[in-house]
Structure formats: C-alpha cells, structure tokens
Chimera marker file (.cmm) of the C-alpha trace (Angstrom):
<marker_set name="trace">
<marker id="1" x="-17.681" y="36.990" z="40.643" r="1" g="1" b="0" radius="0.5"/>
<marker id="2" x="-16.688" y="34.781" z="37.735" r="1" g="1" b="0" radius="0.5"/>
<marker id="3" x="-12.976" y="34.322" z="37.253" r="1" g="1" b="0" radius="0.5"/>
<marker id="4" x="-11.384" y="34.170" z="33.827" r="1" g="1" b="0" radius="0.5"/>
<marker id="5" x="-8.831" y="31.377" z="33.686" r="1" g="1" b="0" radius="0.5"/>
<marker id="6" x="-5.955" y="32.167" z="31.338" r="1" g="1" b="0" radius="0.5"/>
<marker id="7" x="-2.843" y="30.119" z="30.612" r="1" g="1" b="0" radius="0.5"/>
<marker id="8" x="-0.021" y="32.259" z="29.323" r="1" g="1" b="0" radius="0.5"/>
<marker id="9" x="1.771" y="30.820" z="26.298" r="1" g="1" b="0" radius="0.5"/>
<marker id="10" x="5.443" y="29.921" z="26.671" r="1" g="1" b="0" radius="0.5"/>
<marker id="11" x="6.415" y="32.994" z="24.636" r="1" g="1" b="0" radius="0.5"/>
<marker id="12" x="4.923" y="35.315" z="27.252" r="1" g="1" b="0" radius="0.5"/>
<marker id="13" x="6.427" y="33.364" z="30.141" r="1" g="1" b="0" radius="0.5"/>
<marker id="14" x="9.779" y="33.756" z="28.368" r="1" g="1" b="0" radius="0.5"/>
<marker id="15" x="9.166" y="37.491" z="27.939" r="1" g="1" b="0" radius="0.5"/>
<marker id="16" x="8.528" y="37.830" z="31.685" r="1" g="1" b="0" radius="0.5"/>
<marker id="17" x="11.633" y="35.732" z="32.384" r="1" g="1" b="0" radius="0.5"/>
<marker id="18" x="13.764" y="38.024" z="30.188" r="1" g="1" b="0" radius="0.5"/>
<marker id="19" x="12.516" y="41.175" z="31.912" r="1" g="1" b="0" radius="0.5"/>
<marker id="20" x="13.059" y="39.689" z="35.371" r="1" g="1" b="0" radius="0.5"/>
<marker id="21" x="16.567" y="38.476" z="34.480" r="1" g="1" b="0" radius="0.5"/>
<marker id="22" x="17.666" y="41.861" z="33.113" r="1" g="1" b="0" radius="0.5"/>
<marker id="23" x="19.954" y="43.320" z="35.786" r="1" g="1" b="0" radius="0.5"/>
<marker id="24" x="19.364" y="46.835" z="34.409" r="1" g="1" b="0" radius="0.5"/>
<marker id="25" x="15.612" y="46.585" z="35.009" r="1" g="1" b="0" radius="0.5"/>
<marker id="26" x="14.240" y="48.024" z="38.229" r="1" g="1" b="0" radius="0.5"/>
<marker id="27" x="12.464" y="45.293" z="40.240" r="1" g="1" b="0" radius="0.5"/>
<marker id="28" x="9.288" y="47.377" z="40.294" r="1" g="1" b="0" radius="0.5"/>
<marker id="29" x="9.388" y="47.606" z="36.508" r="1" g="1" b="0" radius="0.5"/>
<marker id="30" x="9.751" y="43.818" z="36.316" r="1" g="1" b="0" radius="0.5"/>
<marker id="31" x="6.576" y="43.387" z="38.379" r="1" g="1" b="0" radius="0.5"/>
<marker id="32" x="4.809" y="45.972" z="36.215" r="1" g="1" b="0" radius="0.5"/>
<marker id="33" x="5.849" y="44.111" z="33.057" r="1" g="1" b="0" radius="0.5"/>
<marker id="34" x="4.642" y="40.794" z="34.467" r="1" g="1" b="0" radius="0.5"/>
<marker id="35" x="1.293" y="42.333" z="35.428" r="1" g="1" b="0" radius="0.5"/>
<marker id="36" x="0.808" y="44.055" z="32.082" r="1" g="1" b="0" radius="0.5"/>
<marker id="37" x="1.746" y="40.969" z="30.101" r="1" g="1" b="0" radius="0.5"/>
<marker id="38" x="-0.638" y="38.822" z="32.156" r="1" g="1" b="0" radius="0.5"/>
<marker id="39" x="-3.603" y="41.213" z="32.220" r="1" g="1" b="0" radius="0.5"/>
<marker id="40" x="-2.981" y="42.329" z="28.640" r="1" g="1" b="0" radius="0.5"/>
<marker id="41" x="-3.085" y="38.744" z="27.437" r="1" g="1" b="0" radius="0.5"/>
<marker id="42" x="-6.232" y="38.080" z="29.486" r="1" g="1" b="0" radius="0.5"/>
<marker id="43" x="-7.956" y="41.104" z="27.946" r="1" g="1" b="0" radius="0.5"/>
<marker id="44" x="-6.771" y="40.059" z="24.499" r="1" g="1" b="0" radius="0.5"/>
<marker id="45" x="-8.237" y="36.564" z="24.985" r="1" g="1" b="0" radius="0.5"/>
<marker id="46" x="-11.533" y="37.962" z="26.311" r="1" g="1" b="0" radius="0.5"/>
<marker id="47" x="-12.076" y="40.402" z="23.435" r="1" g="1" b="0" radius="0.5"/>
<marker id="48" x="-13.850" y="39.442" z="20.238" r="1" g="1" b="0" radius="0.5"/>
<marker id="49" x="-11.498" y="41.771" z="18.388" r="1" g="1" b="0" radius="0.5"/>
<marker id="50" x="-9.159" y="44.655" z="19.023" r="1" g="1" b="0" radius="0.5"/>
<marker id="51" x="-9.326" y="47.762" z="16.870" r="1" g="1" b="0" radius="0.5"/>
<marker id="52" x="-5.649" y="48.753" z="16.431" r="1" g="1" b="0" radius="0.5"/>
<marker id="53" x="-6.470" y="52.404" z="15.708" r="1" g="1" b="0" radius="0.5"/>
<marker id="54" x="-8.208" y="52.716" z="19.096" r="1" g="1" b="0" radius="0.5"/>
<marker id="55" x="-4.803" y="52.574" z="20.816" r="1" g="1" b="0" radius="0.5"/>
<marker id="56" x="-2.215" y="55.295" z="20.241" r="1" g="1" b="0" radius="0.5"/>
<marker id="57" x="1.396" y="55.317" z="21.494" r="1" g="1" b="0" radius="0.5"/>
<marker id="58" x="4.134" y="57.925" z="20.954" r="1" g="1" b="0" radius="0.5"/>
<marker id="59" x="5.813" y="57.664" z="17.560" r="1" g="1" b="0" radius="0.5"/>
<marker id="60" x="9.255" y="57.186" z="19.149" r="1" g="1" b="0" radius="0.5"/>
<marker id="61" x="8.013" y="54.135" z="21.070" r="1" g="1" b="0" radius="0.5"/>
<marker id="62" x="6.205" y="52.767" z="18.008" r="1" g="1" b="0" radius="0.5"/>
<marker id="63" x="9.433" y="53.025" z="15.997" r="1" g="1" b="0" radius="0.5"/>
<marker id="64" x="11.513" y="51.542" z="18.829" r="1" g="1" b="0" radius="0.5"/>
<marker id="65" x="9.280" y="48.458" z="18.994" r="1" g="1" b="0" radius="0.5"/>
<marker id="66" x="9.282" y="48.122" z="15.202" r="1" g="1" b="0" radius="0.5"/>
<marker id="67" x="13.086" y="48.301" z="15.192" r="1" g="1" b="0" radius="0.5"/>
<marker id="68" x="13.349" y="45.613" z="17.868" r="1" g="1" b="0" radius="0.5"/>
<marker id="69" x="11.084" y="43.335" z="15.834" r="1" g="1" b="0" radius="0.5"/>
<marker id="70" x="12.885" y="43.728" z="12.506" r="1" g="1" b="0" radius="0.5"/>
<marker id="71" x="16.418" y="43.620" z="13.903" r="1" g="1" b="0" radius="0.5"/>
<marker id="72" x="16.021" y="40.419" z="15.892" r="1" g="1" b="0" radius="0.5"/>
<marker id="73" x="17.183" y="36.907" z="15.097" r="1" g="1" b="0" radius="0.5"/>
<marker id="74" x="16.123" y="34.749" z="12.182" r="1" g="1" b="0" radius="0.5"/>
<marker id="75" x="15.918" y="35.098" z="8.418" r="1" g="1" b="0" radius="0.5"/>
<marker id="76" x="15.397" y="38.593" z="7.022" r="1" g="1" b="0" radius="0.5"/>
<marker id="77" x="12.029" y="37.655" z="5.523" r="1" g="1" b="0" radius="0.5"/>
<marker id="78" x="10.759" y="36.498" z="8.929" r="1" g="1" b="0" radius="0.5"/>
<marker id="79" x="11.920" y="39.727" z="10.563" r="1" g="1" b="0" radius="0.5"/>
<marker id="80" x="10.251" y="41.741" z="7.801" r="1" g="1" b="0" radius="0.5"/>
<marker id="81" x="7.021" y="39.824" z="8.393" r="1" g="1" b="0" radius="0.5"/>
<marker id="82" x="7.206" y="40.655" z="12.103" r="1" g="1" b="0" radius="0.5"/>
<marker id="83" x="7.505" y="44.326" z="11.201" r="1" g="1" b="0" radius="0.5"/>
<marker id="84" x="4.547" y="44.083" z="8.835" r="1" g="1" b="0" radius="0.5"/>
<marker id="85" x="2.488" y="42.321" z="11.480" r="1" g="1" b="0" radius="0.5"/>
<marker id="86" x="3.315" y="45.135" z="13.920" r="1" g="1" b="0" radius="0.5"/>
<marker id="87" x="2.242" y="47.675" z="11.286" r="1" g="1" b="0" radius="0.5"/>
<marker id="88" x="-1.041" y="45.863" z="10.619" r="1" g="1" b="0" radius="0.5"/>
<marker id="89" x="-2.043" y="44.788" z="14.136" r="1" g="1" b="0" radius="0.5"/>
<marker id="90" x="-0.174" y="47.155" z="16.433" r="1" g="1" b="0" radius="0.5"/>
<marker id="91" x="-1.349" y="50.509" z="17.722" r="1" g="1" b="0" radius="0.5"/>
<marker id="92" x="-1.189" y="53.791" z="15.870" r="1" g="1" b="0" radius="0.5"/>
<marker id="93" x="1.564" y="56.298" z="16.551" r="1" g="1" b="0" radius="0.5"/>
<marker id="94" x="0.545" y="59.437" z="18.430" r="1" g="1" b="0" radius="0.5"/>
<marker id="95" x="2.271" y="61.796" z="16.003" r="1" g="1" b="0" radius="0.5"/>
<marker id="96" x="0.399" y="60.324" z="13.015" r="1" g="1" b="0" radius="0.5"/>
<marker id="97" x="-2.858" y="60.472" z="14.973" r="1" g="1" b="0" radius="0.5"/>
<marker id="98" x="-2.379" y="64.105" z="15.990" r="1" g="1" b="0" radius="0.5"/>
<marker id="99" x="-1.547" y="65.148" z="12.445" r="1" g="1" b="0" radius="0.5"/>
<marker id="100" x="-4.744" y="63.558" z="11.125" r="1" g="1" b="0" radius="0.5"/>
<marker id="101" x="-2.948" y="60.827" z="9.150" r="1" g="1" b="0" radius="0.5"/>
<marker id="102" x="-4.784" y="58.071" z="10.998" r="1" g="1" b="0" radius="0.5"/>
<marker id="103" x="-8.572" y="57.839" z="10.645" r="1" g="1" b="0" radius="0.5"/>
<marker id="104" x="-10.497" y="58.486" z="13.834" r="1" g="1" b="0" radius="0.5"/>
<link id1="1" id2="2" r="1" g="1" b="0" radius="0.2"/>
<link id1="2" id2="3" r="1" g="1" b="0" radius="0.2"/>
<link id1="3" id2="4" r="1" g="1" b="0" radius="0.2"/>
<link id1="4" id2="5" r="1" g="1" b="0" radius="0.2"/>
<link id1="5" id2="6" r="1" g="1" b="0" radius="0.2"/>
<link id1="6" id2="7" r="1" g="1" b="0" radius="0.2"/>
<link id1="7" id2="8" r="1" g="1" b="0" radius="0.2"/>
<link id1="8" id2="9" r="1" g="1" b="0" radius="0.2"/>
<link id1="9" id2="10" r="1" g="1" b="0" radius="0.2"/>
<link id1="10" id2="11" r="1" g="1" b="0" radius="0.2"/>
<link id1="11" id2="12" r="1" g="1" b="0" radius="0.2"/>
<link id1="12" id2="13" r="1" g="1" b="0" radius="0.2"/>
<link id1="13" id2="14" r="1" g="1" b="0" radius="0.2"/>
<link id1="14" id2="15" r="1" g="1" b="0" radius="0.2"/>
<link id1="15" id2="16" r="1" g="1" b="0" radius="0.2"/>
<link id1="16" id2="17" r="1" g="1" b="0" radius="0.2"/>
<link id1="17" id2="18" r="1" g="1" b="0" radius="0.2"/>
<link id1="18" id2="19" r="1" g="1" b="0" radius="0.2"/>
<link id1="19" id2="20" r="1" g="1" b="0" radius="0.2"/>
<link id1="20" id2="21" r="1" g="1" b="0" radius="0.2"/>
<link id1="21" id2="22" r="1" g="1" b="0" radius="0.2"/>
<link id1="22" id2="23" r="1" g="1" b="0" radius="0.2"/>
<link id1="23" id2="24" r="1" g="1" b="0" radius="0.2"/>
<link id1="24" id2="25" r="1" g="1" b="0" radius="0.2"/>
<link id1="25" id2="26" r="1" g="1" b="0" radius="0.2"/>
<link id1="26" id2="27" r="1" g="1" b="0" radius="0.2"/>
<link id1="27" id2="28" r="1" g="1" b="0" radius="0.2"/>
<link id1="28" id2="29" r="1" g="1" b="0" radius="0.2"/>
<link id1="29" id2="30" r="1" g="1" b="0" radius="0.2"/>
<link id1="30" id2="31" r="1" g="1" b="0" radius="0.2"/>
<link id1="31" id2="32" r="1" g="1" b="0" radius="0.2"/>
<link id1="32" id2="33" r="1" g="1" b="0" radius="0.2"/>
<link id1="33" id2="34" r="1" g="1" b="0" radius="0.2"/>
<link id1="34" id2="35" r="1" g="1" b="0" radius="0.2"/>
<link id1="35" id2="36" r="1" g="1" b="0" radius="0.2"/>
<link id1="36" id2="37" r="1" g="1" b="0" radius="0.2"/>
<link id1="37" id2="38" r="1" g="1" b="0" radius="0.2"/>
<link id1="38" id2="39" r="1" g="1" b="0" radius="0.2"/>
<link id1="39" id2="40" r="1" g="1" b="0" radius="0.2"/>
<link id1="40" id2="41" r="1" g="1" b="0" radius="0.2"/>
<link id1="41" id2="42" r="1" g="1" b="0" radius="0.2"/>
<link id1="42" id2="43" r="1" g="1" b="0" radius="0.2"/>
<link id1="43" id2="44" r="1" g="1" b="0" radius="0.2"/>
<link id1="44" id2="45" r="1" g="1" b="0" radius="0.2"/>
<link id1="45" id2="46" r="1" g="1" b="0" radius="0.2"/>
<link id1="46" id2="47" r="1" g="1" b="0" radius="0.2"/>
<link id1="47" id2="48" r="1" g="1" b="0" radius="0.2"/>
<link id1="48" id2="49" r="1" g="1" b="0" radius="0.2"/>
<link id1="49" id2="50" r="1" g="1" b="0" radius="0.2"/>
<link id1="50" id2="51" r="1" g="1" b="0" radius="0.2"/>
<link id1="51" id2="52" r="1" g="1" b="0" radius="0.2"/>
<link id1="52" id2="53" r="1" g="1" b="0" radius="0.2"/>
<link id1="53" id2="54" r="1" g="1" b="0" radius="0.2"/>
<link id1="54" id2="55" r="1" g="1" b="0" radius="0.2"/>
<link id1="55" id2="56" r="1" g="1" b="0" radius="0.2"/>
<link id1="56" id2="57" r="1" g="1" b="0" radius="0.2"/>
<link id1="57" id2="58" r="1" g="1" b="0" radius="0.2"/>
<link id1="58" id2="59" r="1" g="1" b="0" radius="0.2"/>
<link id1="59" id2="60" r="1" g="1" b="0" radius="0.2"/>
<link id1="60" id2="61" r="1" g="1" b="0" radius="0.2"/>
<link id1="61" id2="62" r="1" g="1" b="0" radius="0.2"/>
<link id1="62" id2="63" r="1" g="1" b="0" radius="0.2"/>
<link id1="63" id2="64" r="1" g="1" b="0" radius="0.2"/>
<link id1="64" id2="65" r="1" g="1" b="0" radius="0.2"/>
<link id1="65" id2="66" r="1" g="1" b="0" radius="0.2"/>
<link id1="66" id2="67" r="1" g="1" b="0" radius="0.2"/>
<link id1="67" id2="68" r="1" g="1" b="0" radius="0.2"/>
<link id1="68" id2="69" r="1" g="1" b="0" radius="0.2"/>
<link id1="69" id2="70" r="1" g="1" b="0" radius="0.2"/>
<link id1="70" id2="71" r="1" g="1" b="0" radius="0.2"/>
<link id1="71" id2="72" r="1" g="1" b="0" radius="0.2"/>
<link id1="72" id2="73" r="1" g="1" b="0" radius="0.2"/>
<link id1="73" id2="74" r="1" g="1" b="0" radius="0.2"/>
<link id1="74" id2="75" r="1" g="1" b="0" radius="0.2"/>
<link id1="75" id2="76" r="1" g="1" b="0" radius="0.2"/>
<link id1="76" id2="77" r="1" g="1" b="0" radius="0.2"/>
<link id1="77" id2="78" r="1" g="1" b="0" radius="0.2"/>
<link id1="78" id2="79" r="1" g="1" b="0" radius="0.2"/>
<link id1="79" id2="80" r="1" g="1" b="0" radius="0.2"/>
<link id1="80" id2="81" r="1" g="1" b="0" radius="0.2"/>
<link id1="81" id2="82" r="1" g="1" b="0" radius="0.2"/>
<link id1="82" id2="83" r="1" g="1" b="0" radius="0.2"/>
<link id1="83" id2="84" r="1" g="1" b="0" radius="0.2"/>
<link id1="84" id2="85" r="1" g="1" b="0" radius="0.2"/>
<link id1="85" id2="86" r="1" g="1" b="0" radius="0.2"/>
<link id1="86" id2="87" r="1" g="1" b="0" radius="0.2"/>
<link id1="87" id2="88" r="1" g="1" b="0" radius="0.2"/>
<link id1="88" id2="89" r="1" g="1" b="0" radius="0.2"/>
<link id1="89" id2="90" r="1" g="1" b="0" radius="0.2"/>
<link id1="90" id2="91" r="1" g="1" b="0" radius="0.2"/>
<link id1="91" id2="92" r="1" g="1" b="0" radius="0.2"/>
<link id1="92" id2="93" r="1" g="1" b="0" radius="0.2"/>
<link id1="93" id2="94" r="1" g="1" b="0" radius="0.2"/>
<link id1="94" id2="95" r="1" g="1" b="0" radius="0.2"/>
<link id1="95" id2="96" r="1" g="1" b="0" radius="0.2"/>
<link id1="96" id2="97" r="1" g="1" b="0" radius="0.2"/>
<link id1="97" id2="98" r="1" g="1" b="0" radius="0.2"/>
<link id1="98" id2="99" r="1" g="1" b="0" radius="0.2"/>
<link id1="99" id2="100" r="1" g="1" b="0" radius="0.2"/>
<link id1="100" id2="101" r="1" g="1" b="0" radius="0.2"/>
<link id1="101" id2="102" r="1" g="1" b="0" radius="0.2"/>
<link id1="102" id2="103" r="1" g="1" b="0" radius="0.2"/>
<link id1="103" id2="104" r="1" g="1" b="0" radius="0.2"/>
</marker_set>
C-alpha cells in the first residue's frame, strides 16, 4: 500500500484547534471534525479537480456556512469575496438541486 503524505496548512490546524477548544462541542464531534478536515484535505489534494455540483448539502446548511463566511472579521470587501468564493467553489444546495435549478 502506498501512503499519501499530506501536511495540513496552518489554517486547518487552527480550525481543528477551534473545534477542540469549544466547550460546547461534544468530544466525539471534535474527533469527527479533525478526521473530516484531515481526510477531506487529503482527498482535495489528491484530486485533479472537484466538480462543485457533484456535492449537494441542505439549503439551510449552505446558507449557514455562507453567513459565517460573510459575517466574519476583516474588511467588507474581503468578506464579500469569501461569500463569492463559497458560491463558486462550494457545493450546491439540496433544495435548489431538487427543484431542478442546478444542472445535473
């Protein structure tokens, strides 16, 4: 078996740190987040490209993530660009997909 060596960027280590430090987060959820961040990044690095429309999440979650991105710290234009990046590279929303608004 060939192993894929991946070094997580500081931003992802910080994301894991934030989840683990959150006293409202169940310890099992913290492990799950660490695993998903690590394996997700490894899959991302191994792929030639990711087709955003091949992944669909519930609309409420899509909007929640978008809101977190645009309401964070930094200049308004930077936050807007984060939201646009999410729109362009992130997954589709399930409600849009089910209604036929997103191409198959």
